[in-house]
C-alpha positions as CSV (number, residue, x, y, z in Angstrom):
1,M,35.9,34.8,15.7
2,N,37.5,31.5,13.6
3,A,36.8,32.1,9.9
4,V,36.9,28.5,7.7
5,L,40.8,28.1,6.7
6,Q,41.0,26.9,3.1
7,S,43.7,24.5,2.8
8,H,46.0,24.1,-0.2
9,T,43.9,21.6,-1.9
10,A,40.7,24.3,-2.0
11,S,43.2,26.7,-3.4
12,D,44.7,24.3,-6.2
13,R,41.2,23.4,-7.0
14,L,40.5,27.0,-7.7
15,N,43.4,27.5,-9.6
16,A,42.6,24.2,-11.9
17,Q,39.1,25.8,-12.4
18,Q,40.3,28.7,-13.7
19,A,42.6,26.7,-15.7
20,N,39.8,24.9,-17.1
21,Q,41.9,21.7,-15.8
22,P,40.4,18.7,-14.3
23,T,40.3,18.9,-10.2
24,A,40.5,16.0,-7.8
25,E,38.7,16.0,-4.9
26,A,40.0,16.2,-1.4
27,L,40.4,12.5,0.3
28,L,39.2,13.7,3.3
29,Q,37.3,16.9,4.0
30,V,36.6,18.2,7.6
31,Q,34.0,21.3,7.5
32,G,33.2,23.3,9.9
33,V,33.3,20.7,12.7
34,S,32.6,21.5,16.5
35,L,32.9,18.6,18.8
36,E,31.6,18.5,22.4
37,Y,31.5,16.1,25.4
38,R,29.3,16.5,28.3
39,T,30.6,16.3,32.1
40,P,28.4,15.4,35.3
41,E,28.3,19.6,35.7
42,R,27.8,20.8,31.9
43,V,28.6,20.2,27.7
44,V,32.5,21.2,26.9
45,R,33.2,22.3,23.7
46,A,36.6,20.8,22.8
47,T,37.0,21.9,19.4
48,H,35.1,24.9,17.7
49,Q,34.3,24.9,13.6
50,V,37.4,23.2,12.8
51,S,37.8,23.0,8.6
52,F,40.9,21.1,6.9
53,E,41.5,18.7,3.8
54,I,43.7,16.2,3.3
55,D,44.9,15.0,-0.2
56,P,46.0,11.2,-1.0
57,A,49.7,10.6,0.3
58,D,49.8,13.5,2.6
59,R,51.3,13.5,6.1
60,F,49.0,15.4,7.7
61,V,49.8,16.7,11.6
62,L,47.1,18.1,14.0
63,L,49.3,20.2,16.2
64,G,48.5,22.2,19.5
65,P,48.9,22.2,23.1
66,S,47.0,19.5,25.4
67,G,43.4,19.8,25.5
68,C,42.9,21.6,22.0
69,G,40.9,18.8,20.7
70,K,43.4,17.4,18.4
71,S,42.9,13.8,19.7
72,T,39.1,14.2,19.7
73,L,39.3,15.1,16.2
74,L,41.4,12.1,14.8
75,K,38.4,10.0,16.9
76,A,36.1,12.2,15.3
77,V,37.6,11.3,11.6
78,A,37.9,7.5,12.8
79,G,33.9,7.7,13.5
80,F,34.0,7.3,17.6
81,I,32.6,10.6,17.7
82,Q,30.0,12.4,15.6
83,P,30.1,16.4,15.5
84,S,27.7,18.7,17.2
85,E,28.1,20.7,13.8
86,G,29.8,20.5,11.0
87,Q,30.4,17.3,8.8
88,I,33.6,15.3,8.0
89,R,33.8,13.2,4.8
90,L,35.9,10.4,3.4
91,A,36.1,9.8,-0.6
92,G,32.8,11.9,-0.8
93,Q,31.0,10.0,1.7
94,P,30.1,11.3,5.4
95,V,31.9,9.8,8.2
96,K,29.0,8.1,10.5
97,E,30.6,5.3,12.3
98,P,34.0,3.7,12.3
99,G,34.9,1.5,9.6
100,P,38.3,-0.5,7.7
101,D,39.2,2.4,5.5
102,R,40.2,4.3,8.9
103,I,43.1,2.9,11.0
104,V,43.6,4.0,14.0
105,V,47.0,3.3,15.9
106,F,47.1,5.0,19.9
107,Q,49.6,5.9,21.9
108,E,49.8,2.4,24.1
109,F,50.9,-0.6,22.2
110,D,49.8,-2.8,25.0
111,Q,46.6,-3.3,22.8
112,L,48.3,-6.2,21.4
113,P,46.8,-9.1,22.5
114,P,49.4,-10.7,24.7
115,W,48.2,-14.4,23.5
116,K,49.0,-13.8,20.1
117,T,52.2,-14.0,18.1
118,V,53.3,-11.0,16.1
119,I,52.3,-12.1,12.8
120,E,48.5,-13.6,14.6
121,N,48.3,-9.7,16.1
122,V,48.8,-8.5,12.6
123,M,46.3,-10.9,10.7
124,F,43.8,-10.6,13.4
125,P,41.9,-7.7,12.1
126,L,42.0,-9.0,8.4
127,L,40.5,-12.2,9.5
128,A,38.0,-10.6,12.0
129,S,36.8,-8.1,9.4
130,R,36.6,-11.0,6.9
131,T,38.6,-8.9,4.6
132,L,41.0,-11.9,3.4
133,K,40.9,-15.5,4.2
134,R,43.7,-17.2,6.5
135,R,46.4,-17.9,3.8
136,D,46.4,-14.3,2.3
137,A,45.8,-12.7,5.5
138,E,49.1,-14.5,6.2
139,E,51.0,-13.4,3.3
140,R,49.8,-9.7,3.5
141,A,50.5,-9.9,7.1
142,R,54.6,-11.2,6.1
143,H,54.6,-8.4,3.7
144,Y,54.0,-5.6,6.2
145,L,56.3,-7.0,8.8
146,E,59.3,-7.1,6.2
147,K,58.3,-3.0,5.4
148,V,58.4,-2.4,9.3
149,G,61.8,-5.0,9.5
150,L,60.1,-7.4,11.9
151,S,60.1,-10.4,9.6
152,A,62.3,-12.4,12.4
153,F,59.9,-12.0,14.9
154,A,57.0,-12.9,13.2
155,D,56.4,-16.1,16.0
156,A,57.6,-14.1,18.9
157,Y,54.8,-12.9,21.3
158,P,54.3,-9.0,22.6
159,H,55.9,-9.3,25.8
160,T,59.4,-10.1,24.6
161,L,59.3,-7.0,22.5
162,S,60.5,-3.6,23.2
163,G,58.2,-0.7,22.9
164,G,59.6,0.7,19.6
165,M,59.1,-3.2,18.2
166,K,55.5,-3.1,19.4
167,A,54.9,0.3,18.0
168,R,56.4,-1.1,14.7
169,V,54.0,-4.5,15.1
170,A,50.9,-1.7,15.7
171,I,51.9,0.2,12.3
172,A,52.1,-2.8,10.4
173,R,48.7,-4.2,11.4
174,A,46.9,-1.0,10.6
175,L,48.8,-0.9,7.2
176,A,47.9,-4.5,6.4
177,M,44.3,-3.3,6.5
178,Q,45.3,-1.1,3.3
179,P,43.1,1.7,4.8
180,K,42.2,5.0,2.8
181,I,43.8,6.9,5.6
182,L,46.0,6.0,8.9
183,L,45.1,7.8,11.7
184,M,47.6,7.9,14.5
185,D,47.5,9.5,17.8
186,E,50.5,10.7,19.6
187,P,52.1,6.7,18.9
188,F,55.3,7.9,19.6
189,A,55.2,10.0,23.0
190,A,55.4,6.8,25.7
191,L,58.9,5.8,24.1
192,D,62.4,7.3,25.1
193,A,63.8,10.1,23.1
194,L,66.1,7.6,21.2
195,T,63.5,5.2,20.4
196,R,61.0,8.0,19.3
197,R,63.6,9.6,16.9
198,K,64.1,6.2,15.5
199,M,60.6,5.4,15.3
200,Q,60.2,8.8,13.1
201,E,62.8,7.7,10.7
202,E,61.2,4.6,10.1
203,L,57.6,6.1,10.1
204,L,58.8,8.1,6.8
205,E,61.0,5.4,5.3
206,L,57.8,3.5,5.8
207,W,56.1,6.6,3.9
208,E,58.4,6.5,1.2
209,G,58.2,2.8,0.2
210,V,54.0,2.6,0.4
211,R,52.9,6.4,0.3
212,F,50.0,6.0,2.5
213,T,47.8,8.7,3.8
214,L,48.3,10.0,7.4
215,L,46.8,11.7,9.8
216,F,49.3,12.0,12.5
217,V,48.6,14.3,16.2
218,T,51.1,15.4,18.4
219,H,51.6,18.3,20.8
220,S,55.3,18.1,19.7
221,I,56.5,21.1,17.7
222,E,59.8,19.2,16.8
223,E,57.7,16.1,15.6
224,A,55.1,18.0,13.7
225,L,57.8,19.8,11.4
226,V,59.8,16.1,10.9
227,V,56.7,14.3,10.4
228,G,54.3,16.4,8.7
229,N,54.8,17.8,5.2
230,R,51.6,20.1,6.1
231,I,50.7,20.8,9.5
232,L,47.5,22.5,11.3
233,L,47.7,25.0,14.4
234,L,45.0,24.3,16.7
235,S,44.9,27.0,19.5
236,P,44.4,26.3,23.5
237,H,40.8,24.9,24.3
238,P,38.5,25.3,22.5
239,G,40.3,24.0,19.5
240,R,40.4,26.3,16.7
241,V,42.5,26.6,13.5
242,R,45.0,29.3,14.0
243,A,46.9,28.6,11.0
244,E,48.0,25.6,8.2
245,I,51.9,25.3,7.1
246,N,53.2,23.6,4.5
247,S,56.5,22.0,6.0
248,H,57.5,19.6,3.5
249,Q,61.4,21.2,3.7
250,Y,62.2,19.7,6.8
251,D,63.5,16.1,7.6
252,L,65.3,14.3,10.5
253,K,68.3,16.0,9.0
254,S,66.8,19.6,9.8
255,L,66.9,18.7,13.8
256,G,69.0,21.3,15.5
257,G,69.4,23.5,12.6
258,V,69.2,27.2,12.5
259,D,66.0,27.4,10.3
260,F,64.6,24.5,11.5
261,Q,64.5,26.3,15.0
262,A,63.7,29.4,14.1
263,S,60.2,27.9,12.0
264,A,59.8,25.6,15.8
265,Q,60.0,29.2,17.3
266,R,57.6,30.9,15.1
267,I,55.3,28.1,15.3
268,H,55.4,28.3,19.2
269,R,54.6,32.1,18.6
270,L,51.5,31.7,16.0
271,L,50.3,28.7,18.8
272,F,50.3,30.7,22.3
273,D,50.6,34.5,21.2
274,E,47.0,36.1,22.4
275,G,47.5,39.0,19.7
276,E,46.8,38.8,16.0
277,A,49.2,37.1,13.9
278,P,52.7,38.5,12.2
279,A,51.5,41.2,9.9
280,V,54.4,40.4,7.4
281,E,54.0,36.7,6.4
282,H,57.3,36.3,4.2
283,D,59.3,36.9,7.4
284,L,58.0,33.4,8.6
285,R,60.0,31.3,6.1
286,F,57.7,28.7,5.8
287,Q,56.9,27.7,2.2
288,D,53.1,28.6,2.9
289,I,51.2,29.5,5.7
290,R,47.4,30.5,5.5
291,I,46.7,32.4,9.0
292,A,43.2,32.0,10.4
293,Y,41.8,34.6,12.8
């Protein structure tokens, strides 16, 4: 049975209330969300009563094996899918449809229109949504191209770019919309190992400069530990919450370290063990961990 997992924001809010201090509401609230899709034979439940909260500037990772519903959850946050039960709220408002306050970066970067230059690709959603006039859209596009290190390629076409450069264009295009939350669905999965590590490094550097709020989907334990400051572990299909972990102590410099590898192994056990979670939580050596049964 899957109990509602209270995230750290809920705990912080309770502590603040007890201390008679003002509290801030979480930016994103996912409350008891179950998601289903229909096949010719039956209705399939992708996730079951998943709950979590994301604060502003969080790098929140959904981690789990293939088929656990993590990408489906991200699409629900984006407004593409409606929950069969539960609710998703962004800045206190129910999520009912897609909107410019949630921008998605998908795994494939061939979504960049090939007939548009790099800067035209970044400007396109700003103009299509009538967020900005052309002059202001170009100014903002150039600002974010500089942030991702592609100013010199503003007039290039997508077919001339490497996979990593296309990824940076997609990120610049998303951030140029200045969304409340950036949604990334395994964005580096198609890249080779060296380019993937470079993109992880650049994403973290970009976050340090912009401090955007990130919801990131991956099935890589190592990537989750590197990219996220908080990780939600989802069980195999249908996705249920297994635990939530604070992982801000790790970064790319931690890769290969004894403590990092031990943490990765413990996460693997939490994800895949059929028995109960370890009884002694302090042995896990995570900064903070909450188990859902």
